[in-house]
PDB file of N, CA, C and O in Angstrom:
ATOM      1  N   UNK A   1       0.835  -1.181  -0.186  1.00  0.00           N
ATOM      2  CA  UNK A   1       0.429  -0.499  -0.174  1.00  0.00           C
ATOM      3  C   UNK A   1       0.805   0.947   0.254  1.00  0.00           C
ATOM      4  O   UNK A   1       1.035   1.478   1.341  1.00  0.00           O
ATOM      5  N   UNK A   2       0.766   1.482  -1.370  1.00  0.00           N
ATOM      6  CA  UNK A   2       1.984   3.079  -0.926  1.00  0.00           C
ATOM      7  C   UNK A   2       0.854   4.065  -0.206  1.00  0.00           C
ATOM      8  O   UNK A   2      -0.318   3.958   0.155  1.00  0.00           O
ATOM      9  N   UNK A   3       2.165   5.358  -0.211  1.00  0.00           N
ATOM     10  CA  UNK A   3       1.289   6.533   1.004  1.00  0.00           C
ATOM     11  C   UNK A   3       0.524   7.281   0.551  1.00  0.00           C
ATOM     12  O   UNK A   3       0.337   8.161   1.391  1.00  0.00           O
ATOM     13  N   UNK A   4      -0.356   7.547  -0.784  1.00  0.00           N
ATOM     14  CA  UNK A   4      -0.624   7.760  -1.188  1.00  0.00           C
ATOM     15  C   UNK A   4      -1.969   7.300  -0.937  1.00  0.00           C
ATOM     16  O   UNK A   4      -2.640   8.280  -0.616  1.00  0.00           O
ATOM     17  N   UNK A   5      -2.863   5.939  -0.941  1.00  0.00           N
ATOM     18  CA  UNK A   5      -3.848   5.183  -0.446  1.00  0.00           C
ATOM     19  C   UNK A   5      -3.570   5.331   0.608  1.00  0.00           C
ATOM     20  O   UNK A   5      -4.524   6.000   1.004  1.00  0.00           O
ATOM     21  N   UNK A   6      -2.791   5.174   1.611  1.00  0.00           N
ATOM     22  CA  UNK A   6      -2.908   5.598   3.237  1.00  0.00           C
ATOM     23  C   UNK A   6      -3.689   6.300   3.137  1.00  0.00           C
ATOM     24  O   UNK A   6      -4.850   6.144   3.514  1.00  0.00           O
ATOM     25  N   UNK A   7      -3.197   7.296   2.572  1.00  0.00           N
ATOM     26  CA  UNK A   7      -3.899   9.409   2.994  1.00  0.00           C
ATOM     27  C   UNK A   7      -5.641   8.126   2.700  1.00  0.00           C
ATOM     28  O   UNK A   7      -6.283   7.296   3.345  1.00  0.00           O
ATOM     29  N   UNK A   8      -5.650   8.677   1.519  1.00  0.00           N
ATOM     30  CA  UNK A   8      -7.328   8.339   1.439  1.00  0.00           C
ATOM     31  C   UNK A   8      -7.589   7.594   1.953  1.00  0.00           C
ATOM     32  O   UNK A   8      -8.744   7.718   2.362  1.00  0.00           O
ATOM     33  N   UNK A   9      -6.904   6.311   2.371  1.00  0.00           N
ATOM     34  CA  UNK A   9      -7.820   5.815   3.807  1.00  0.00           C
ATOM     35  C   UNK A   9      -7.970   6.262   4.822  1.00  0.00           C
ATOM     36  O   UNK A   9      -8.650   5.662   5.655  1.00  0.00           O
ATOM     37  N   UNK A  10      -7.416   7.405   5.082  1.00  0.00           N
ATOM     38  CA  UNK A  10      -6.947   8.042   6.329  1.00  0.00           C
ATOM     39  C   UNK A  10      -8.246   9.308   5.817  1.00  0.00           C
ATOM     40  O   UNK A  10      -9.419   9.383   6.184  1.00  0.00           O
ATOM     41  N   UNK A  11      -7.946   9.649   5.443  1.00  0.00           N
ATOM     42  CA  UNK A  11      -9.524  10.853   4.394  1.00  0.00           C
ATOM     43  C   UNK A  11     -10.535  10.718   4.210  1.00  0.00           C
ATOM     44  O   UNK A  11     -11.389  11.566   4.470  1.00  0.00           O
ATOM     45  N   UNK A  12     -10.869   9.038   3.443  1.00  0.00           N
ATOM     46  CA  UNK A  12     -12.123   8.770   3.687  1.00  0.00           C
ATOM     47  C   UNK A  12     -12.814   8.454   5.552  1.00  0.00           C
ATOM     48  O   UNK A  12     -13.890   8.627   6.123  1.00  0.00           O
ATOM     49  N   UNK A  13     -11.252   7.844   5.979  1.00  0.00           N
ATOM     50  CA  UNK A  13     -12.243   7.794   7.427  1.00  0.00           C
ATOM     51  C   UNK A  13     -13.031   9.004   8.200  1.00  0.00           C
ATOM     52  O   UNK A  13     -14.096   9.134   8.803  1.00  0.00           O
ATOM     53  N   UNK A  14     -11.762   9.919   7.796  1.00  0.00           N
ATOM     54  CA  UNK A  14     -12.695  11.959   8.584  1.00  0.00           C
ATOM     55  C   UNK A  14     -13.623  12.448   7.496  1.00  0.00           C
ATOM     56  O   UNK A  14     -14.361  13.429   7.593  1.00  0.00           O
ATOM     57  N   UNK A  15     -13.509  11.700   6.511  1.00  0.00           N
ATOM     58  CA  UNK A  15     -14.882  12.065   6.238  1.00  0.00           C
ATOM     59  C   UNK A  15     -16.498  11.454   6.548  1.00  0.00           C
ATOM     60  O   UNK A  15     -17.610  11.850   6.896  1.00  0.00           O
ATOM     61  N   UNK A  16     -15.630   9.974   6.083  1.00  0.00           N
ATOM     62  CA  UNK A  16     -16.764   8.906   6.698  1.00  0.00           C
ATOM     63  C   UNK A  16     -17.598   8.973   7.492  1.00  0.00           C
ATOM     64  O   UNK A  16     -18.801   8.754   7.348  1.00  0.00           O
ATOM     65  N   UNK A  17     -16.542   9.550   9.193  1.00  0.00           N
ATOM     66  CA  UNK A  17     -17.924  10.094  10.032  1.00  0.00           C
ATOM     67  C   UNK A  17     -18.699  11.298  10.254  1.00  0.00           C
ATOM     68  O   UNK A  17     -19.551  11.234  11.140  1.00  0.00           O
ATOM     69  N   UNK A  18     -18.546  12.535   9.529  1.00  0.00           N
ATOM     70  CA  UNK A  18     -18.684  13.753   8.787  1.00  0.00           C
ATOM     71  C   UNK A  18     -20.416  13.454   7.410  1.00  0.00           C
ATOM     72  O   UNK A  18     -21.646  13.490   7.387  1.00  0.00           O
ATOM     73  N   UNK A  19     -19.383  13.227   6.674  1.00  0.00           N
ATOM     74  CA  UNK A  19     -20.336  13.088   5.558  1.00  0.00           C
ATOM     75  C   UNK A  19     -19.894  11.343   4.865  1.00  0.00           C
ATOM     76  O   UNK A  19     -18.814  10.890   4.487  1.00  0.00           O
ATOM     77  N   UNK A  20     -21.073  10.821   4.926  1.00  0.00           N
ATOM     78  CA  UNK A  20     -20.804   9.064   4.577  1.00  0.00           C
ATOM     79  C   UNK A  20     -20.833   9.333   2.529  1.00  0.00           C
ATOM     80  O   UNK A  20     -20.352   8.589   1.674  1.00  0.00           O
ATOM     81  N   UNK A  21     -21.398  10.328   2.391  1.00  0.00           N
ATOM     82  CA  UNK A  21     -22.132  10.503   0.981  1.00  0.00           C
ATOM     83  C   UNK A  21     -20.208  10.423   0.316  1.00  0.00           C
ATOM     84  O   UNK A  21     -19.776   9.834  -0.674  1.00  0.00           O
ATOM     85  N   UNK A  22     -19.529  11.195   1.258  1.00  0.00           N
ATOM     86  CA  UNK A  22     -18.245  11.881   0.119  1.00  0.00           C
ATOM     87  C   UNK A  22     -17.176  10.888   0.286  1.00  0.00           C
ATOM     88  O   UNK A  22     -16.450  10.395  -0.577  1.00  0.00           O
ATOM     89  N   UNK A  23     -17.228  10.594   2.121  1.00  0.00           N
ATOM     90  CA  UNK A  23     -17.059   8.735   2.481  1.00  0.00           C
ATOM     91  C   UNK A  23     -16.755   8.176   1.725  1.00  0.00           C
ATOM     92  O   UNK A  23     -15.607   7.762   1.564  1.00  0.00           O
ATOM     93  N   UNK A  24     -18.088   7.906   0.723  1.00  0.00           N
ATOM     94  CA  UNK A  24     -18.269   6.723  -0.108  1.00  0.00           C
ATOM     95  C   UNK A  24     -18.109   6.976  -1.435  1.00  0.00           C
ATOM     96  O   UNK A  24     -18.081   6.034  -2.227  1.00  0.00           O
ATOM     97  N   UNK A  25     -17.919   8.918  -2.062  1.00  0.00           N
ATOM     98  CA  UNK A  25     -16.094   9.055  -3.067  1.00  0.00           C
ATOM     99  C   UNK A  25     -15.205   8.583  -2.903  1.00  0.00           C
ATOM    100  O   UNK A  25     -14.667   7.967  -3.823  1.00  0.00           O
ATOM    101  N   UNK A  26     -14.801   8.635  -2.003  1.00  0.00           N
ATOM    102  CA  UNK A  26     -13.262   8.318  -1.664  1.00  0.00           C
ATOM    103  C   UNK A  26     -13.108   7.233  -1.963  1.00  0.00           C
ATOM    104  O   UNK A  26     -12.151   6.849  -2.636  1.00  0.00           O
ATOM    105  N   UNK A  27     -14.093   6.446  -1.491  1.00  0.00           N
ATOM    106  CA  UNK A  27     -13.870   5.157  -1.258  1.00  0.00           C
ATOM    107  C   UNK A  27     -13.883   4.721  -2.709  1.00  0.00           C
ATOM    108  O   UNK A  27     -13.108   3.872  -3.149  1.00  0.00           O
ATOM    109  N   UNK A  28     -14.835   5.366  -3.453  1.00  0.00           N
ATOM    110  CA  UNK A  28     -15.315   4.820  -4.523  1.00  0.00           C
ATOM    111  C   UNK A  28     -14.008   5.158  -6.162  1.00  0.00           C
ATOM    112  O   UNK A  28     -13.650   4.628  -7.214  1.00  0.00           O
ATOM    113  N   UNK A  29     -13.792   6.296  -5.382  1.00  0.00           N
ATOM    114  CA  UNK A  29     -12.200   7.174  -6.173  1.00  0.00           C
ATOM    115  C   UNK A  29     -10.878   5.991  -6.230  1.00  0.00           C
ATOM    116  O   UNK A  29     -10.148   5.610  -7.144  1.00  0.00           O
ATOM    117  N   UNK A  30     -10.966   5.717  -5.083  1.00  0.00           N
ATOM    118  CA  UNK A  30     -10.041   4.826  -4.231  1.00  0.00           C
ATOM    119  C   UNK A  30      -9.898   3.693  -5.281  1.00  0.00           C
ATOM    120  O   UNK A  30      -8.832   3.660  -5.894  1.00  0.00           O
ATOM    121  N   UNK A  31     -10.893   2.708  -5.580  1.00  0.00           N
ATOM    122  CA  UNK A  31     -11.532   1.554  -6.393  1.00  0.00           C
ATOM    123  C   UNK A  31     -10.917   1.714  -7.284  1.00  0.00           C
ATOM    124  O   UNK A  31      -9.970   0.968  -7.530  1.00  0.00           O
ATOM    125  N   UNK A  32     -11.394   3.187  -8.407  1.00  0.00           N
ATOM    126  CA  UNK A  32     -10.896   2.631  -9.136  1.00  0.00           C
ATOM    127  C   UNK A  32      -9.583   2.975  -9.856  1.00  0.00           C
ATOM    128  O   UNK A  32      -9.483   2.766 -11.065  1.00  0.00           O
ATOM    129  N   UNK A  33      -8.610   3.481  -9.166  1.00  0.00           N
ATOM    130  CA  UNK A  33      -7.076   3.478  -8.783  1.00  0.00           C
ATOM    131  C   UNK A  33      -6.511   3.280  -8.528  1.00  0.00           C
ATOM    132  O   UNK A  33      -5.433   3.823  -8.290  1.00  0.00           O
ATOM    133  N   UNK A  34      -7.324   1.340  -8.295  1.00  0.00           N
ATOM    134  CA  UNK A  34      -6.577   0.015  -6.799  1.00  0.00           C
ATOM    135  C   UNK A  34      -6.619  -0.874  -8.567  1.00  0.00           C
ATOM    136  O   UNK A  34      -7.320  -0.888  -9.580  1.00  0.00           O
ATOM    137  N   UNK A  35      -5.495  -1.442  -8.079  1.00  0.00           N
ATOM    138  CA  UNK A  35      -5.750  -2.929  -9.644  1.00  0.00           C
ATOM    139  C   UNK A  35      -6.043  -4.027  -8.478  1.00  0.00           C
ATOM    140  O   UNK A  35      -6.288  -5.026  -9.154  1.00  0.00           O
ATOM    141  N   UNK A  36      -6.182  -4.497  -6.827  1.00  0.00           N
ATOM    142  CA  UNK A  36      -6.389  -5.060  -5.708  1.00  0.00           C
ATOM    143  C   UNK A  36      -8.459  -5.615  -5.520  1.00  0.00           C
ATOM    144  O   UNK A  36      -9.434  -5.130  -4.945  1.00  0.00           O
ATOM    145  N   UNK A  37      -8.295  -6.382  -6.063  1.00  0.00           N
ATOM    146  CA  UNK A  37      -9.946  -7.246  -5.938  1.00  0.00           C
ATOM    147  C   UNK A  37     -10.269  -6.453  -4.868  1.00  0.00           C
ATOM    148  O   UNK A  37      -9.610  -6.176  -3.865  1.00  0.00           O
ATOM    149  N   UNK A  38     -11.739  -6.014  -5.328  1.00  0.00           N
ATOM    150  CA  UNK A  38     -12.435  -5.162  -4.047  1.00  0.00           C
ATOM    151  C   UNK A  38     -13.092  -6.182  -3.187  1.00  0.00           C
ATOM    152  O   UNK A  38     -14.137  -5.803  -2.659  1.00  0.00           O
ATOM    153  N   UNK A  39     -12.673  -7.485  -2.915  1.00  0.00           N
ATOM    154  CA  UNK A  39     -12.605  -7.700  -1.374  1.00  0.00           C
ATOM    155  C   UNK A  39     -11.423  -7.215  -0.620  1.00  0.00           C
ATOM    156  O   UNK A  39     -11.585  -6.446   0.328  1.00  0.00           O
ATOM    157  N   UNK A  40     -10.361  -7.576  -0.947  1.00  0.00           N
ATOM    158  CA  UNK A  40      -9.052  -7.737  -0.874  1.00  0.00           C
ATOM    159  C   UNK A  40      -8.517  -5.910  -0.351  1.00  0.00           C
ATOM    160  O   UNK A  40      -7.972  -5.687   0.730  1.00  0.00           O
ATOM    161  N   UNK A  41      -8.794  -4.952  -1.261  1.00  0.00           N
ATOM    162  CA  UNK A  41      -8.713  -3.214  -0.711  1.00  0.00           C
ATOM    163  C   UNK A  41      -9.335  -2.917   0.498  1.00  0.00           C
ATOM    164  O   UNK A  41      -9.075  -2.043   1.324  1.00  0.00           O
ATOM    165  N   UNK A  42     -10.660  -4.236   0.465  1.00  0.00           N
ATOM    166  CA  UNK A  42     -12.169  -3.892   1.318  1.00  0.00           C
ATOM    167  C   UNK A  42     -11.847  -4.472   3.236  1.00  0.00           C
ATOM    168  O   UNK A  42     -12.183  -3.932   4.290  1.00  0.00           O
ATOM    169  N   UNK A  43     -11.081  -5.749   2.961  1.00  0.00           N
ATOM    170  CA  UNK A  43     -10.151  -6.463   3.309  1.00  0.00           C
ATOM    171  C   UNK A  43      -9.129  -5.487   4.252  1.00  0.00           C
ATOM    172  O   UNK A  43      -8.781  -5.774   5.397  1.00  0.00           O
ATOM    173  N   UNK A  44      -8.726  -4.258   3.503  1.00  0.00           N
ATOM    174  CA  UNK A  44      -7.138  -4.163   4.120  1.00  0.00           C
ATOM    175  C   UNK A  44      -7.565  -3.021   5.044  1.00  0.00           C
ATOM    176  O   UNK A  44      -7.301  -2.758   6.218  1.00  0.00           O
ATOM    177  N   UNK A  45      -8.567  -2.239   3.793  1.00  0.00           N
ATOM    178  CA  UNK A  45      -9.580  -1.037   4.576  1.00  0.00           C
ATOM    179  C   UNK A  45      -9.869  -1.102   6.016  1.00  0.00           C
ATOM    180  O   UNK A  45      -9.203  -0.617   6.930  1.00  0.00           O
ATOM    181  N   UNK A  46     -10.664  -1.590   6.064  1.00  0.00           N
ATOM    182  CA  UNK A  46     -11.210  -2.031   7.681  1.00  0.00           C
ATOM    183  C   UNK A  46     -10.021  -3.355   8.349  1.00  0.00           C
ATOM    184  O   UNK A  46     -10.413  -4.278   9.064  1.00  0.00           O
ATOM    185  N   UNK A  47      -8.655  -3.175   7.944  1.00  0.00           N
ATOM    186  CA  UNK A  47      -7.557  -3.722   9.280  1.00  0.00           C
ATOM    187  C   UNK A  47      -7.508  -1.816   9.519  1.00  0.00           C
ATOM    188  O   UNK A  47      -7.762  -1.165  10.533  1.00  0.00           O
ATOM    189  N   UNK A  48      -7.036  -1.310   8.008  1.00  0.00           N
ATOM    190  CA  UNK A  48      -6.417  -0.256   8.631  1.00  0.00           C
ATOM    191  C   UNK A  48      -7.117  -0.173   9.486  1.00  0.00           C
ATOM    192  O   UNK A  48      -6.626  -0.606  10.529  1.00  0.00           O
ATOM    193  N   UNK A  49      -9.195   0.613   9.662  1.00  0.00           N
ATOM    194  CA  UNK A  49      -9.234   1.110  10.321  1.00  0.00           C
ATOM    195  C   UNK A  49      -9.369   0.851  12.027  1.00  0.00           C
ATOM    196  O   UNK A  49      -9.633   1.662  12.915  1.00  0.00           O
ATOM    197  N   UNK A  50      -9.074  -0.634  12.098  1.00  0.00           N
ATOM    198  CA  UNK A  50      -9.458  -1.199  13.592  1.00  0.00           C
ATOM    199  C   UNK A  50      -7.660  -1.562  13.790  1.00  0.00           C
ATOM    200  O   UNK A  50      -7.466  -2.633  14.365  1.00  0.00           O
ATOM    201  N   UNK A  51      -6.873  -1.087  13.536  1.00  0.00           N
ATOM    202  CA  UNK A  51      -5.914  -0.523  13.808  1.00  0.00           C
ATOM    203  C   UNK A  51      -5.107   0.732  14.157  1.00  0.00           C
ATOM    204  O   UNK A  51      -3.914   0.932  14.388  1.00  0.00           O
ATOM    205  N   UNK A  52      -6.409   1.646  14.100  1.00  0.00           N
ATOM    206  CA  UNK A  52      -6.789   3.657  13.871  1.00  0.00           C
ATOM    207  C   UNK A  52      -6.373   3.614  15.798  1.00  0.00           C
ATOM    208  O   UNK A  52      -6.773   2.653  16.455  1.00  0.00           O
ATOM    209  N   UNK A  53      -5.551   4.772  16.486  1.00  0.00           N
ATOM    210  CA  UNK A  53      -6.429   5.094  18.373  1.00  0.00           C
ATOM    211  C   UNK A  53      -7.368   5.100  17.914  1.00  0.00           C
ATOM    212  O   UNK A  53      -7.866   5.217  16.794  1.00  0.00           O
ATOM    213  N   UNK A  54      -7.751   4.897  19.308  1.00  0.00           N
ATOM    214  CA  UNK A  54      -9.219   5.452  19.539  1.00  0.00           C
ATOM    215  C   UNK A  54      -9.239   6.282  19.874  1.00  0.00           C
ATOM    216  O   UNK A  54     -10.222   6.379  20.609  1.00  0.00           O
ATOM    217  N   UNK A  55      -8.532   7.426  19.815  1.00  0.00           N
ATOM    218  CA  UNK A  55      -8.561   8.643  19.667  1.00  0.00           C
ATOM    219  C   UNK A  55      -7.732   9.454  19.026  1.00  0.00           C
ATOM    220  O   UNK A  55      -7.124  10.412  19.504  1.00  0.00           O
ATOM    221  N   UNK A  56      -7.703   8.746  17.078  1.00  0.00           N
ATOM    222  CA  UNK A  56      -7.773   9.419  16.527  1.00  0.00           C
ATOM    223  C   UNK A  56      -7.998  10.430  15.664  1.00  0.00           C
ATOM    224  O   UNK A  56      -8.444   9.847  14.676  1.00  0.00           O
ATOM    225  N   UNK A  57      -7.960  11.898  15.355  1.00  0.00           N
ATOM    226  CA  UNK A  57      -8.986  12.626  15.108  1.00  0.00           C
ATOM    227  C   UNK A  57      -8.132  13.106  13.533  1.00  0.00           C
ATOM    228  O   UNK A  57      -8.673  13.887  12.751  1.00  0.00           O
TER     229      UNK A  57
END
């Protein structure tokens, strides 16, 4: 996973809390540029969210 992917990931997470629509858009645009299968990317996405500190902002 590149730094840009990680940036999109964190960006989508922060947007997700405030604007689900924007979070979904960031997720979709990441999917377009990502060569990973959808399920594999989603697993990594979920894992990254789980590993974030609870007080992360």
